[in-house]
C-alpha positions in Angstrom: 23.2 -55.8 79.1 22.3 -58.5 76.5 21.1 -57.8 73.1 17.6 -58.9 73.9 17.5 -56.6 77.0 18.7 -53.6 74.9 16.0 -54.3 72.3 13.3 -54.6 74.9 14.6 -51.5 76.8 14.7 -49.4 73.7 11.0 -49.9 72.7 8.4 -47.6 74.0 5.5 -49.1 76.0 3.0 -48.1 73.5 4.9 -49.7 70.5 5.3 -53.2 72.1 4.0 -56.1 69.8 2.4 -59.1 71.5 4.7 -62.3 71.4 1.8 -64.5 70.3 1.3 -62.4 67.2 5.0 -62.4 66.4 5.2 -66.2 66.6 2.1 -66.6 64.5 3.7 -64.5 61.7 6.9 -66.6 62.0 5.0 -69.8 61.6 3.1 -68.5 58.7 6.3 -67.4 56.9 7.9 -70.8 57.6 4.8 -72.6 56.1 5.0 -70.5 53.0 8.7 -71.1 52.7 8.2 -74.9 53.0 5.4 -74.8 50.4 7.6 -72.9 48.0 10.5 -75.3 48.5 8.3 -78.3 47.9 6.9 -76.7 44.7 10.4 -76.0 43.5 11.7 -79.6 44.4 8.7 -81.2 42.6 9.6 -79.2 39.5 13.3 -80.1 39.6 13.1 -83.7 40.6 10.2 -84.8 38.5 12.1 -87.8 37.0 14.3 -90.5 38.7 17.4 -89.6 36.7 17.3 -86.1 38.2 18.1 -87.5 41.7 21.7 -87.9 40.6 22.2 -84.1 41.0 20.6 -84.0 44.5 23.9 -83.6 46.2 24.9 -80.7 44.0 21.6 -78.9 44.8 22.0 -79.6 48.5 25.5 -78.2 48.7 24.5 -75.1 46.8 21.5 -74.4 49.1 23.6 -75.0 52.2 26.1 -72.4 51.1 23.3 -69.9 50.3 21.7 -70.5 53.7 25.1 -69.9 55.5 25.6 -66.7 53.6 22.2 -65.4 54.5 22.8 -66.3 58.2 26.0 -64.4 58.2 24.5 -61.2 56.7 21.7 -61.3 59.2 24.0 -61.6 62.2 26.1 -58.7 60.8 23.0 -56.5 60.4 21.7 -57.2 63.9 25.1 -56.5 65.4 25.3 -53.1 63.7 21.8 -52.2 64.8 22.6 -53.0 68.4 25.8 -50.9 68.4 23.8 -47.9 67.1 21.2 -48.2 69.7 23.8 -48.3 72.4 25.6 -45.2 71.1 22.3 -43.3 71.0 21.5 -44.1 74.6 24.9 -42.8 75.7 24.2 -39.5 73.9 20.8 -39.1 75.5 22.4 -39.6 79.0 25.0 -36.9 78.3 22.4 -34.4 77.0 20.3 -34.8 80.1 23.3 -34.0 82.3 24.1 -30.9 80.3 20.5 -29.6 80.5 20.5 -30.0 84.3 23.7 -27.9 84.5 22.3 -25.1 82.2 19.1 -24.9 84.1 21.1 -24.4 87.4 23.2 -21.6 85.8 20.1 -19.7 84.6 18.5 -19.7 88.0 21.7 -18.4 89.5 21.9 -15.5 86.8 18.3 -14.6 87.6 19.0 -14.2 91.2 22.0 -11.9 90.5 20.0 -9.7 88.1 17.3 -9.1 90.7 20.0 -8.0 93.2 21.6 -5.5 90.6 18.2 -4.0 89.8 17.7 -3.0 93.3 21.1 -1.3 93.3 20.4 0.9 90.2 17.3 2.7 91.6 19.4 5.2 93.8 21.1 6.4 90.5 17.9 7.6 88.9 18.1 10.9 90.7 21.7 11.4 89.6 20.6 10.9 85.9 17.9 13.6 86.2 20.4 16.0 87.6 22.8 15.3 84.8 20.1 16.0 82.1 19.1 19.2 83.8 22.8 20.2 83.9 23.3 19.5 80.2 20.2 21.6 79.3 21.4 24.5 81.4 24.8 24.3 79.9 23.4 24.4 76.4 21.1 27.3 77.3 24.1 29.3 78.8 26.3 28.6 75.7 23.5 29.6 73.3 22.5 32.8 75.1 24.8 35.1 73.1 23.5 33.7 69.9 19.9 33.8 70.9 20.2 37.5 71.9 21.8 38.3 68.5 19.3 36.4 66.4 16.8 39.3 66.0 19.5 41.8 65.1 21.1 39.4 62.6 17.8 38.8 60.9 17.3 42.5 60.4 20.8 42.9 59.1 20.3 40.1 56.7 17.1 41.6 55.4 18.9 44.8 54.7 21.6 42.9 52.8 18.9 41.1 50.7 17.1 44.3 49.9 20.4 45.9 48.7 21.1 42.8 46.7 24.4 42.0 48.6 23.4 38.4 48.1 26.7 36.7 49.1 26.8 38.6 52.5 23.2 38.0 53.1 23.6 34.3 52.4 26.6 34.1 54.8 24.4 35.6 57.6 21.6 33.2 56.7 23.9 30.2 56.9 25.0 31.4 60.4 21.4 31.6 61.6 20.5 28.2 60.1 23.6 26.7 61.7 22.6 28.1 65.2 19.0 26.8 64.7 20.4 23.4 63.7 22.8 23.3 66.7 20.0 24.1 69.1 17.7 21.4 67.7 20.6 18.9 67.7 21.4 19.7 71.4 17.7 19.3 72.2 17.7 16.1 70.3 20.8 14.9 72.2 19.3 15.8 75.5 16.1 14.0 74.7 18.0 11.0 73.6 19.9 10.9 76.8 16.7 11.0 78.7 15.4 8.2 76.6 12.7 10.2 74.8 12.2 12.3 71.6 12.1 16.1 71.3 8.7 17.4 72.5 6.5 19.4 70.2 6.6 22.3 72.6 10.3 22.6 72.2 10.1 22.3 68.4 7.4 25.1 68.3 9.5 27.2 70.6 12.6 27.0 68.4 10.5 27.5 65.3 8.8 30.6 66.7 12.1 32.1 67.9 13.8 31.5 64.4 10.7 32.4 62.4 12.6 35.2 60.7 14.9 32.6 59.1 12.2 31.2 57.0 11.2 34.7 55.7 14.9 35.4 54.9 15.1 32.1 52.9 12.0 33.1 50.9 13.2 36.7 50.4 16.7 35.5 49.3 15.2 33.0 46.9 12.9 35.6 45.4 15.9 37.9 44.8 18.0 35.0 43.4 15.3 34.0 40.9 14.8 37.6 39.9 18.5 37.8 39.1 18.4 34.5 37.2 15.4 35.5 35.2 17.1 38.7 34.1 20.4 37.0 33.5 20.5 37.9 29.8 20.2 41.6 30.5 22.6 41.5 33.4 25.2 39.6 31.3 25.5 42.6 28.9 25.7 45.2 31.7 27.0 43.7 35.0 27.1 39.9 35.4 28.3 40.1 39.1 24.8 39.6 40.6 24.3 36.5 38.4 27.7 35.1 39.5 26.7 35.7 43.1 23.4 33.9 42.5 25.2 30.9 41.0 27.6 30.7 43.9 24.8 30.7 46.4 23.0 28.0 44.4 26.1 25.9 44.5 26.5 26.4 48.3 23.0 25.4 48.9 23.4 22.3 46.7 26.5 21.3 48.6 24.7 21.7 51.9 21.8 19.6 50.7 24.2 16.9 49.5 26.1 16.9 52.8 23.0 16.7 54.9 21.5 13.9 52.8 24.7 11.9 53.0 24.9 12.4 56.8 21.3 11.3 57.2 21.8 8.3 54.9 24.9 7.0 56.7 25.1 4.2 59.2 26.1 6.2 62.2 23.8 6.1 65.1 24.3 9.8 65.9 23.3 11.1 62.4 21.5 14.4 62.5 17.9 14.8 61.3 17.3 17.0 58.3 16.7 20.7 59.3 13.4 22.3 58.4 13.1 23.2 54.7 15.8 20.9 53.5 16.7 19.8 50.9 16.0 23.1 49.0 17.1 21.8 45.5 18.0 25.3 44.3 19.9 24.0 41.3 16.8 22.4 39.9 14.9 25.7 40.6 17.7 27.6 38.8 17.0 25.7 35.6 13.3 25.9 36.1 13.4 29.7 36.5 15.7 29.9 33.4 13.0 28.0 31.3 10.3 30.2 32.7 12.3 33.2 31.6 12.5 31.8 28.1 8.8 31.0 28.0 7.9 34.5 29.2 8.9 35.8 25.7 5.9 33.9 24.2 3.2 34.5 26.7 2.3 37.9 25.4 1.9 36.7 21.8 -1.8 36.7 20.7 -3.5 35.6 17.5 -4.3 39.1 16.4 -0.6 40.2 16.7 0.5 37.6 14.2 -2.3 37.6 11.6 -1.4 37.6 7.9 2.1 39.0 7.1 2.6 39.6 10.8 3.1 35.9 11.4 6.2 35.8 9.1 7.5 38.9 10.9 6.8 37.3 14.2 8.8 34.2 13.3 11.7 36.3 12.0 11.7 38.2 15.3 11.7 34.9 17.2 14.7 33.7 15.1 16.6 36.9 15.8 15.8 37.0 19.5 16.6 33.3 20.0 19.9 33.5 18.3 20.8 36.7 20.2 20.0 35.1 23.5 22.0 31.9 22.6 25.0 34.1 21.7 24.7 35.9 25.0 24.5 32.6 26.9 27.3 31.0 24.9 29.8 33.9 25.1 28.9 35.5 28.5 26.8 33.4 30.8 28.6 30.2 30.1 31.7 31.6 31.8 29.8 32.5 34.9 28.6 29.0 35.8 30.4 25.7 36.5 31.2 23.6 33.4 28.8 20.8 34.5 25.8 23.3 34.2 26.2 23.1 30.3 24.2 26.3 30.3 24.1 26.7 26.5 22.6 23.2 26.1 20.1 23.9 28.9 19.1 27.2 27.4 18.8 25.6 24.0 16.6 22.8 25.4 14.4 25.3 27.2 14.1 27.4 24.0 13.2 24.3 22.0 10.4 23.3 24.4 9.0 26.8 24.5 9.1 27.1 20.7 7.4 23.6 20.5 4.5 24.7 22.7 4.2 28.1 21.0 4.2 26.7 17.5 1.6 24.1 18.6 -0.6 27.0 19.7 0.0 28.8 16.4 -0.8 25.7 14.4 -4.2 25.4 16.1 -5.3 28.8 14.8 -7.4 29.2 11.7 -4.5 30.0 9.4 -4.5 30.8 5.7 -2.2 29.2 3.2 0.4 32.0 3.3 0.6 31.8 7.1 0.8 28.0 7.1 3.6 28.2 4.5 5.5 30.6 6.8 5.2 28.2 9.7 6.2 25.1 7.7 9.1 26.9 6.1 10.3 28.2 9.5 10.0 24.8 11.1 11.5 22.6 8.4 14.1 24.9 6.9 15.0 28.0 8.9 15.0 26.5 12.4 17.5 23.7 11.5 19.6 25.9 9.1 23.0 27.4 9.9 21.2 30.6 10.7 19.7 29.1 13.8 20.4 25.9 15.7 22.3 24.4 12.8 25.0 27.1 13.6 28.5 25.5 13.6 29.0 26.6 17.2 25.7 25.0 18.3 26.1 21.7 16.5 28.1 20.1 19.3 25.4 21.1 21.8 22.7 19.8 19.4 24.5 16.4 19.3 24.5 16.2 23.2 20.8 17.1 23.5 18.0 15.0 22.2 15.6 17.8 21.3 13.2 15.9 19.1 11.2 17.6 16.3 9.9 21.1 16.7 6.5 19.9 15.5 5.6 16.2 15.6 5.1 14.1 12.4 1.4 14.0 13.0 1.3 17.8 13.6 3.2 18.4 10.4 0.8 16.2 8.4 -2.2 18.0 9.9 -0.5 21.4 9.0 0.2 20.3 5.5 -3.3 19.0 5.1 -4.6 22.4 6.2 -2.3 24.1 3.7 -3.5 21.9 0.9 -7.1 22.5 1.8 -6.6 26.2 2.0 -4.8 26.3 -1.4 -7.5 24.1 -2.9 -10.2 26.5 -1.8 -8.2 29.4 -3.4 -7.5 27.4 -6.6 -11.1 26.4 -6.9 -12.2 30.0 -6.6 -9.7 31.2 -9.2 -10.6 28.4 -11.6 -14.2 29.3 -11.3 -13.4 33.0 -12.0 -11.2 32.0 -14.9 -14.0 29.9 -16.4 -16.5 32.7 -16.1 -14.0 35.0 -17.9 -13.6 32.4 -20.6 -17.4 32.1 -21.1 -17.6 35.9 -21.4 -14.8 35.9 -24.0 -16.9 33.5 -26.1 -19.5 36.2 -26.5 -17.1 38.8 -27.8 -17.6 40.3 -31.2 -14.0 39.7 -32.3 -11.7 36.8 -33.0 -9.8 35.1 -30.2 -6.3 36.2 -29.5 -3.4 34.4 -31.1 0.0 33.5 -29.7 3.4 34.1 -31.3 2.9 31.0 -33.6 -0.5 32.2 -34.8 -2.6 29.7 -32.9 -5.9 30.7 -31.3 -5.9 30.9 -27.5 -7.6 32.7 -24.6 -6.4 33.6 -21.1 -7.8 30.4 -19.5 -4.8 28.0 -20.0 -2.3 30.7 -19.0 -4.1 31.5 -15.8 -4.6 27.8 -14.9 -1.1 26.7 -15.8 0.7 29.5 -14.0 -1.5 29.1 -10.9 -0.9 25.3 -10.6 2.9 25.6 -11.4 3.3 28.4 -8.9 1.5 26.4 -6.2 3.7 23.4 -6.9 6.9 25.5 -6.9 5.9 27.1 -3.6 5.0 23.8 -2.0 8.3 22.3 -3.2 10.1 24.9 -1.1 8.6 23.1 1.9 9.2 19.6 0.8 8.6 16.9 -1.8 5.7 15.4 0.0 3.8 18.7 0.1 4.6 19.3 -3.5 3.1 16.0 -4.4 0.0 16.7 -2.4 -0.4 20.1 -3.9 0.0 18.7 -7.4 -2.5 15.9 -6.6 -5.0 18.5 -5.4 -4.3 20.6 -8.5 -5.0 17.6 -10.8 -8.3 17.0 -9.0 -9.3 20.6 -9.5 -8.1 20.5 -13.1 -10.4 17.5 -13.7 -13.3 19.3 -12.2 -12.6 22.4 -14.3 -12.4 20.3 -17.5 -15.7 18.6 -16.7 -17.4 22.0 -16.2 -15.6 23.3 -19.3 -17.0 20.4 -21.4 -20.5 21.2 -20.0 -20.0 24.8 -21.0 -19.1 23.8 -24.5 -22.3 21.7 -24.8 -24.3 24.7 -23.6 -22.4 27.0 -26.0 -23.3 24.6 -28.9 -26.9 24.4 -27.9 -27.2 28.2 -27.7 -25.6 28.5 -31.2 -28.0 25.9 -32.7 -31.0 27.8 -31.3 -29.9 31.0 -33.1 -27.3 30.2 -35.6 -27.7 33.5 -37.5 -27.2 35.7 -34.4 -24.5 38.3 -34.7 -23.2 37.4 -31.3 -22.4 33.9 -32.6 -20.4 35.2 -35.6 -17.1 33.9 -34.0 -18.6 30.7 -32.7 -16.3 28.4 -34.7 -13.2 30.5 -33.8 -13.8 30.1 -30.1 -14.4 26.4 -30.4 -11.0 26.1 -32.1 -9.5 28.3 -29.4 -11.0 26.0 -26.8 -9.3 23.0 -28.5 -5.9 24.8 -28.5 -6.5 25.7 -24.8 -7.0 22.0 -24.0 -3.7 21.1 -25.7 -1.9 23.7 -23.6 -3.6 22.3 -20.5 -2.7 18.8 -21.5 1.0 19.7 -21.7 0.8 21.5 -18.3 -0.9 18.4 -16.8 1.7 16.1 -18.1 4.4 18.4 -16.7 2.8 18.4 -13.3 2.4 14.6 -13.3 6.1 14.2 -14.2 7.0 16.4 -11.2 5.3 14.0 -8.8 7.6 11.5 -7.2 7.1 7.8 -7.9 6.4 6.9 -4.3 3.5 9.3 -4.0 1.3 7.2 -6.2 0.0 4.9 -3.4 -0.2 7.6 -0.7 -3.7 8.9 -1.5 -6.7 6.9 -0.4 -9.0 8.6 -2.9 -9.3 7.5 -6.5 -6.4 9.2 -8.3 -7.3 12.1 -10.6 -7.5 11.6 -14.3 -7.5 15.0 -15.9 -6.1 13.6 -19.2 -9.3 11.6 -19.6 -11.3 14.7 -18.9 -9.2 16.6 -21.4 -9.8 14.0 -24.0 -13.5 14.2 -23.4 -13.5 17.9 -23.7 -11.4 17.9 -26.9 -13.7 15.2 -28.4 -16.8 17.3 -27.6 -15.2 20.5 -29.1 -14.2 18.6 -32.3 -17.6 17.2 -32.5 -19.1 20.7 -32.3 -16.6 21.9 -35.0 -17.7 19.1 -37.3 -21.3 19.9 -36.6 -20.7 23.5 -37.6 -19.0 22.3 -40.8 -22.0 20.1 -41.6 -24.3 23.0 -40.7 -22.5 25.3 -43.2 -22.5 22.5 -45.9 -26.1 21.6 -45.3 -27.7 24.2 -47.6 -25.5 23.0 -50.5 -25.8 19.3 -50.1 -29.3 18.9 -51.6 -28.0 20.2 -55.0 -25.3 17.6 -55.1 -25.5 14.6 -57.6 -28.5 16.0 -59.3 -29.1 16.6 -63.0 -28.4 20.4 -62.7 -25.1 19.4 -61.0 -24.4 17.0 -63.8 -24.9 19.7 -66.4 -23.4 22.7 -64.6 -21.1 21.2 -61.9 -22.8 23.3 -59.2 -22.7 23.4 -56.1 -19.3 21.6 -55.8 -17.3 24.9 -56.0 -19.3 26.4 -53.2 -18.8 23.2 -51.1 -15.1 23.5 -51.8 -15.2 27.2 -50.7 -16.9 26.3 -47.4 -14.4 23.4 -46.8 -11.4 25.6 -47.7 -12.6 28.3 -45.2 -12.9 25.8 -42.5 -9.6 24.1 -43.2 -8.0 27.5 -43.1 -9.4 28.1 -39.7 -8.3 24.7 -38.5 -4.7 25.8 -39.2 -5.1 28.1 -36.2 -5.3 25.0 -33.9 -2.3 23.5 -32.3 -1.1 20.1 -33.5 -2.1 17.3 -33.2 -5.7 18.5 -33.1 -5.2 20.5 -36.3 -4.4 17.3 -38.2 -7.3 15.6 -36.5 -9.8 18.3 -37.5 -8.5 18.3 -41.1 -8.9 14.5 -41.3 -12.3 14.6 -39.8 -13.3 17.3 -42.3 -12.2 15.0 -45.2 -14.2 12.1 -43.7 -17.3 14.2 -43.3 -17.1 15.6 -46.8 -16.7 12.1 -48.3 -19.5 10.6 -46.2 -21.9 13.4 -47.1 -20.9 13.1 -50.8 -21.6 9.3 -50.7 -24.8 9.9 -48.7 -26.0 12.2 -51.4 -25.1 9.5 -54.0 -27.1 7.0 -52.0 -30.2 9.3 -52.3 -30.5 8.2 -56.0 -31.2 11.7 -57.0 -29.6 10.9 -60.4 -30.2 7.5 -62.1 -28.4 7.1 -65.4 -30.5 6.3 -68.5 -27.7 5.4 -70.9 -23.9 4.9 -71.2 -23.3 8.6 -71.9 -24.9 9.6 -68.6 -22.9 7.0 -66.8 -19.7 8.3 -68.4 -20.7 11.9 -67.7 -21.6 11.1 -64.0 -18.3 9.3 -63.5 -16.4 12.1 -65.1 -18.1 14.7 -62.9 -17.3 12.7 -59.8 -13.7 12.5 -60.8 -13.6 16.3 -61.3 -15.2 16.8 -57.8 -12.5 14.6 -56.4 -9.8 16.7 -58.1 -11.3 19.8 -56.6 -11.3 18.3 -53.1 -7.7 17.1 -53.6 -6.5 20.6 -54.6 -8.0 22.0 -51.4 -6.3 19.3 -49.4 -3.0 19.5 -51.3 -1.5 21.6 -48.6 -2.0 18.8 -46.1 0.0 16.4 -48.2 2.7 19.1 -48.7 3.4 19.5 -45.0 3.4 15.8 -44.3 0.1 15.8 -42.3 -2.0 13.7 -44.7 -3.9 10.9 -43.1 -2.8 7.3 -43.4 -6.1 6.3 -45.1 -7.3 9.0 -47.5 -11.1 8.8 -47.7 -11.1 10.7 -51.0 -9.8 7.5 -52.6 -13.3 6.2 -52.5 -14.7 8.7 -55.1 -12.6 7.4 -58.0 -13.5 3.8 -57.1 -17.2 4.6 -57.2 -16.7 6.5 -60.5 -15.0 3.5 -62.0 -17.9 1.3 -60.8 -20.4 3.5 -62.5 -18.2 4.0 -65.7 -17.8 0.2 -66.2 -19.2 -0.7 -69.6 -19.2 -4.5 -69.3 -21.9 -5.4 -66.8 -20.5 -9.0 -66.6 -17.4 -7.5 -64.9 -19.5 -6.0 -62.1 -19.1 -9.1 -60.0 -15.3 -8.7 -60.1 -15.6 -5.0 -59.5 -17.9 -5.5 -56.4 -15.5 -8.1 -55.1 -12.6 -5.5 -55.2 -14.8 -2.8 -53.7 -15.7 -5.1 -50.8 -12.1 -6.0 -50.3 -11.1 -2.3 -49.9 -14.2 -1.3 -48.0 -15.5 -4.3 -46.0 -18.2 -2.3 -44.3 -20.1 -1.8 -47.6 -23.5 -3.6 -47.4 -25.9 -5.1 -49.9 -28.1 -2.1 -49.7 -25.2 0.2 -50.7 -24.3 -2.0 -53.7 -27.9 -2.3 -54.7 -28.2 1.5 -54.8 -25.1 1.7 -57.0 -26.5 -0.9 -59.3 -29.7 1.2 -59.5 -27.8 4.4 -60.3 -26.1 2.6 -63.2 -29.6 1.8 -64.6 -28.4 -1.0 -66.9 -28.0 -4.0 -64.6 -30.3 -7.0 -65.3 -32.0 -8.9 -62.5 -29.8 -11.9 -62.9 -26.6 -10.0 -62.6 -27.9 -8.1 -59.6 -28.7 -11.4 -57.9 -25.3 -12.8 -58.7 -23.6 -9.7 -57.5 -25.6 -9.5 -54.2 -25.2 -13.2 -53.7 -21.4 -13.0 -54.1 -21.3 -10.0 -51.7 -23.4 -11.9 -49.1 -21.1 -15.0 -49.3 -17.8 -13.2 -49.2 -18.6 -10.6 -46.5 -15.1 -10.2 -44.9 -14.7 -9.2 -41.2 -13.5 -5.6 -40.5 -9.7 -5.6 -40.1 -8.0 -4.1 -37.0 -7.6 -0.4 -37.3 -10.0 0.0 -40.1 -12.3 3.1 -39.9 -15.7 2.4 -41.5 -17.2 4.7 -44.1 -20.4 3.1 -45.2 -21.5 2.3 -41.7 -22.4 5.9 -41.1 -24.3 6.1 -44.4 -27.9 5.0 -44.2 -29.6 3.9 -47.4 -33.2 5.3 -47.8 -35.9 2.6 -48.0 -37.0 1.8 -51.5 -40.6 2.3 -52.5 -42.0 -1.1 -53.5 -43.9 -1.0 -56.8 -47.3 -2.6 -57.0 -47.2 -6.2 -58.3 -49.2 -9.4 -58.2 -48.1 -11.8 -55.5 -46.4 -14.3 -57.7 -44.1 -17.0 -56.4 -41.0 -15.2 -57.6 -41.9 -11.9 -55.9 -42.7 -13.7 -52.8 
């Protein structure tokens, strides 16, 4: 066959291309090639001198054309050889298909002939199956007849708690039942069908006593396991028997599961009621026995002190049970049971549930403390599960917390709220007792140092410190919360205390001569001493708080020190008001002409001041120094205020000298009273009495021309002095001309210095009474 024939023979009839179309494509391609060649030649030979290289181009194109022809021939030859090889393979495959088809027809004929020969053997198969069933029935007849009696015997053994023997009989019965079912299964498999439901029901009905025996034996086993602790101390034999039976059943379950899960085609199906999983039931019954100890506990049985006793009883019972398990029962079970760990885990779960129930009750602070102390300290201590012999078991078991973190926080919150309620009630009662003490017709009590005090700070301090100490027995966090709560209540108490002081002062002002108010000042001073004691207690409580507790509270932090300061300021203000009230009847006679002649009422003023200062000595420092300093300021301010009233205006130099001399004498009297303050080192940094000699020198000055210099020095020492004050002083002198007055006041106005830092004003609190303008004609100068 030529190449052209092969090509034509290989094409399909539907894929043949018309010859005219092929030649048309060839002619079109040839025209395109010629056009391209002409275009190329016109570009290369555009000049005559280029024709010299014509031979070179011709030779190169001839070689290229020859190379292309060679490759085309090689490709066509390779294509033709592949087509030929493919045709040969197709011919061989067609021959093999014909041979296989012939063989299959032959096998079909032989199969039909064999099927006709098997039909006579069907009867023989049925006879064989019947024979097998009869043989199984004959072999099982002795067992079947003895099933009833064996069931009765096993029941008697179970009732008498001869558990091992009863379990051996039960295993025989189950094995017979299993064998019969297996034989029926084998017979049905031989017949090509499954066991019928009638056969299954028949076997189940005949062996119905076996199921009752299993239930009865299990009931006895679990009764023995639940009373294992009592049996271990008397006779552990029943418990050992129960454990051996549980292990036998577990081994049977494992063997049957492995046989069913194997790859053998003749694996037996699982018998009825398998797997029993009695080992898991063993541990479940053990946990139920542990939880039974807590089921009878009610809320009423554990109220008040009974809760602490109940927890102590739980501790004793739990540790006694663990000792029994560890020393007795652990030797009655296989090592892989890890019975101590299992009992510990069950006890922990039951205690967890029981304490969750207890925590949900409406407990008081003492009961909550008992629960928290038991959970956080006693339970994990060496007296309980922290016992050295239980530590190894604790490391193996992941028990978790007895009460969750959230539960502990809720319980601590309930504790703090309960304590807060109690603290609030006690503080209210203590404040009521304090108010009643203020009405007593006797002096306040004094401490060993002679300072006034009442029972209020002692009650409050002891209560807060005791609550903080008790809370710290639980933990640092609860201590911080308790202290925080105490500081809040302290702040509330001090606010009410300050209000009570205000009402006490109002009541005294309404009836200052009432006999019931005879010791009004004494109790004010006792209140100040009480505040100092409470301040020390508050600072001590704040120091006990841990530094990390500062940002744990969402509320605004308490500020009892600020409330204390407000209460002390109010009490000091009332004390000064009382001093002013006692001085008030004597002040109108001060700096008058009778005073200038006789010196009265300065001695009486000194007597009142001395009496007050003596009482101030009953106040704890630093408020004692503060009161003494305030008394000095008040005395000087009232003295200068009396001077500013212009009750005495000098008419000549002798009166000015006498006035200045009397002021100096008054200053000496005041200094003698206050000499004790300088002796004990408690004199103030700025002594207000220094103002009186300065004013006396101003009035005594003979040369009025020096008044400008004198006022300049006065303004330098006391920058709060005003033109009105200086004008009054000039009026008291009575010898200052109008020109000097204007010069002095003009100088004061121009040189008014600012108040220095830390300077306490004196003249600011002294108001100058308005002057009465004399009638005058409206001249330009007056205007």
